[in-house]
C-alpha positions as CSV (number, residue, x, y, z in Angstrom):
1,M,101.6,147.4,82.9
2,V,98.1,148.9,83.5
3,R,95.6,147.6,86.1
4,V,92.1,147.4,84.7
5,D,89.7,149.1,87.2
6,G,87.2,146.9,89.0
7,T,88.4,143.5,87.7
8,G,92.0,143.5,89.1
9,E,93.3,142.2,85.8
10,V,96.4,143.7,84.3
11,R,97.4,144.3,80.7
12,Y,100.6,145.4,79.1
13,F,101.2,148.6,77.2
14,T,101.0,148.4,73.5
15,T,104.1,149.5,71.5
16,R,102.3,152.7,70.6
17,E,101.3,153.5,74.2
18,A,104.9,152.9,75.3
19,A,106.2,155.1,72.5
20,R,103.8,157.9,73.5
21,L,105.1,157.7,77.1
22,Q,108.6,158.2,75.7
23,T,107.4,161.2,73.5
24,F,108.0,159.4,70.2
25,P,105.8,160.9,67.4
26,D,102.9,158.7,66.2
27,E,104.5,158.6,62.8
28,W,107.5,156.7,64.2
29,C,107.6,153.0,63.1
30,F,108.9,150.2,65.2
31,S,109.7,146.7,63.8
32,G,110.3,143.5,65.5
33,T,108.4,141.5,68.2
34,W,106.4,143.2,70.8
35,G,109.1,142.3,73.4
36,G,111.9,143.6,71.2
37,C,110.1,146.9,70.6
38,I,109.3,147.3,74.3
39,R,112.9,146.7,75.2
40,Q,114.1,149.3,72.6
41,L,111.6,151.8,74.1
42,G,112.7,151.0,77.6
43,N,116.3,151.6,76.7
44,A,115.6,154.8,74.8
45,V,116.0,158.4,76.0
46,P,112.7,160.1,75.7
47,M,112.8,162.3,72.6
48,K,111.6,165.4,74.3
49,L,114.3,165.1,77.0
50,A,117.0,164.6,74.3
51,Q,115.7,167.6,72.5
52,V,116.0,169.8,75.6
53,F,119.6,168.7,76.2
54,T,120.7,169.2,72.6
55,T,119.1,172.6,72.4
56,E,120.9,173.7,75.6
57,I,124.2,172.3,74.4
58,H,123.8,174.1,71.0
59,N,123.0,177.4,72.6
60,R,125.9,177.2,75.1
61,L,128.4,176.3,72.4
62,A,127.1,179.1,70.2
63,D,127.6,181.5,73.2
64,A,131.0,180.2,74.1
65,L,132.3,180.4,70.5
66,G,130.7,183.7,69.9
67,L,128.7,182.4,67.0
68,V,126.0,184.6,65.5
69,A,123.9,181.6,64.7
70,P,120.3,181.8,65.8
71,K,119.5,180.2,69.1
72,A,117.9,176.8,68.8
73,Q,114.3,176.8,69.9
74,P,112.7,173.9,71.7
75,I,110.1,172.1,69.7
76,P,106.5,172.3,70.9
77,D,105.4,169.5,73.3
78,P,103.8,166.9,71.1
79,I,101.4,166.0,73.9
80,L,99.9,169.5,73.8
81,I,99.7,169.5,70.0
82,H,98.1,166.1,69.6
83,P,96.2,165.2,72.8
84,V,95.9,161.4,73.2
85,Q,92.4,160.2,73.7
86,P,91.9,158.1,76.9
87,L,92.2,154.4,76.3
88,S,89.0,152.4,76.3
89,V,89.5,149.1,78.0
90,S,87.1,146.3,77.1
91,A,86.5,143.4,79.3
92,R,87.5,140.0,77.8
């Protein structure tokens, strides 16, 4: 929920805004009602966090097993690659 400056009104995040907060790529599609999509996003592990964990697990297993496989590299932060423009909120 976002409070609109000056008016005291509140509005809810769109599915896309909630997905961006959870670091889902903009190309990711969601289907269902708004409430269903928001529930799914609320229950999701942020993609960037999951990527950090899986990279570390991969690298530690490779070290423990003595594998010569290349180290997994973290993916670049999508927020730095595609900056999100500030939201414009229009009064109703």
